[in-house]
C-alpha positions in Angstrom: 18.3 39.0 -5.5 15.1 37.0 -6.1 17.2 34.1 -7.5 19.3 34.0 -4.3 16.1 33.7 -2.2 14.8 30.9 -4.4 18.1 29.0 -4.2 18.2 29.5 -0.4 14.7 28.3 0.0 15.4 25.2 -2.2 18.5 24.4 -0.2 16.6 24.8 3.1 13.9 22.5 1.9 16.4 19.9 0.7 18.2 19.9 4.1 14.9 19.6 5.9 13.9 16.6 3.8 17.2 14.9 4.5 17.1 15.5 8.2 13.4 14.6 8.6 12.7 11.5 10.7 9.9 10.4 8.3 10.1 6.7 7.4 10.3 6.4 3.6 8.4 3.6 1.9 11.7 1.7 1.3 12.2 1.6 5.1 8.9 -0.1 6.0 8.0 -3.8 6.0 6.6 -5.1 2.7 4.0 -7.8 2.4 3.0 -9.5 -0.9 -0.5 -10.2 -2.1 -1.4 -11.9 -5.4 -4.7 -12.0 -7.3 -4.9 -15.4 -9.1 -7.8 -17.3 -10.5 -10.3 -14.9 -8.9 -8.9 -15.2 -5.4 -6.4 -13.5 -3.1 -3.2 -15.4 -2.0 -2.7 -15.3 0.9 -6.3 -14.6 2.1 -4.9 -13.4 5.4 -2.0 -10.9 5.5 -0.6 -10.5 9.0 1.1 -7.1 9.7 2.6 -5.6 12.8 0.2 -3.3 14.6 1.1 0.4 15.0 3.7 0.1 12.2 3.6 1.7 8.7 3.8 -1.0 6.0 3.6 -1.6 2.3 1.4 -4.1 0.5 2.8 -5.2 -2.9 -0.2 -6.4 -5.0 0.3 -8.4 -8.2 -2.5 -9.3 -10.5 -2.0 -12.8 -12.1 -5.6 -13.0 -13.2 -6.4 -13.2 -17.0 -8.4 -9.9 -16.6 -8.2 -6.8 -14.4 -8.7 -6.8 -10.6 -9.4 -4.2 -8.0 -8.1 -4.3 -4.5 -10.6 -2.5 -2.2 -10.9 -2.1 1.5 -13.6 0.3 2.6 -12.6 0.3 6.3 -9.1 1.6 5.3 -10.3 3.7 2.4 -7.9 2.2 -0.1 -8.5 0.9 -3.6 -6.3 0.0 -6.5 -7.1 -1.3 -10.0 -4.6 -3.5 -11.6 -4.4 -4.7 -15.2 -3.4 -8.3 -15.8 0.3 -8.9 -15.1 0.8 -5.6 -13.2 2.2 -5.2 -9.7 1.7 -2.0 -7.6 2.4 -1.0 -4.1 0.1 0.6 -1.5 1.5 2.2 1.7 -0.6 1.9 4.8 -0.5 4.1 7.9 0.0 2.3 11.2 -3.1 0.2 12.1 -4.5 -0.5 15.5 -4.7 -4.2 16.3 -7.7 -5.7 14.5 -9.0 -7.3 11.3 -9.6 -5.3 8.2 -11.4 -7.0 5.3 -10.7 -6.4 1.6 -12.2 -7.7 -1.6 -11.4 -8.1 -5.3 -14.1 -6.0 -7.0 -13.9 -7.9 -10.2 -14.5 -11.2 -8.4 -16.7 -10.2 -5.5 -18.0 -13.8 -4.8 -14.5 -15.4 -4.5 -11.9 -12.7 -3.9 -12.1 -12.0 -0.2 -9.3 -11.4 2.3 -8.3 -9.7 5.4 -5.4 -7.7 6.9 -4.8 -8.7 10.5 -2.8 -6.2 12.5 -1.2 -7.8 15.6 
């Protein structure tokens, strides 16, 4: 009897997940950001306001880099040659600065939500 309840619960959860209107990361726009020679390319990433989006970050530096934006409370450390993705909740129109923590004097950028 307990096994039937567990199976029924699992089936219900699976059906709910399939029917849910949540936008999965594959369905959101993706923008690319590259750390190279101690700088960010591009320095300005324009994204649609009020829309969930992904930021694909690649580290082409010889050493590690850390993407950090205090305003949006996101940070990500990348080893050389590594790419990772961060998913952002919809942003209000505005400018949100970010920095490369391993190159604080040169690795500055901004996300602009329009």
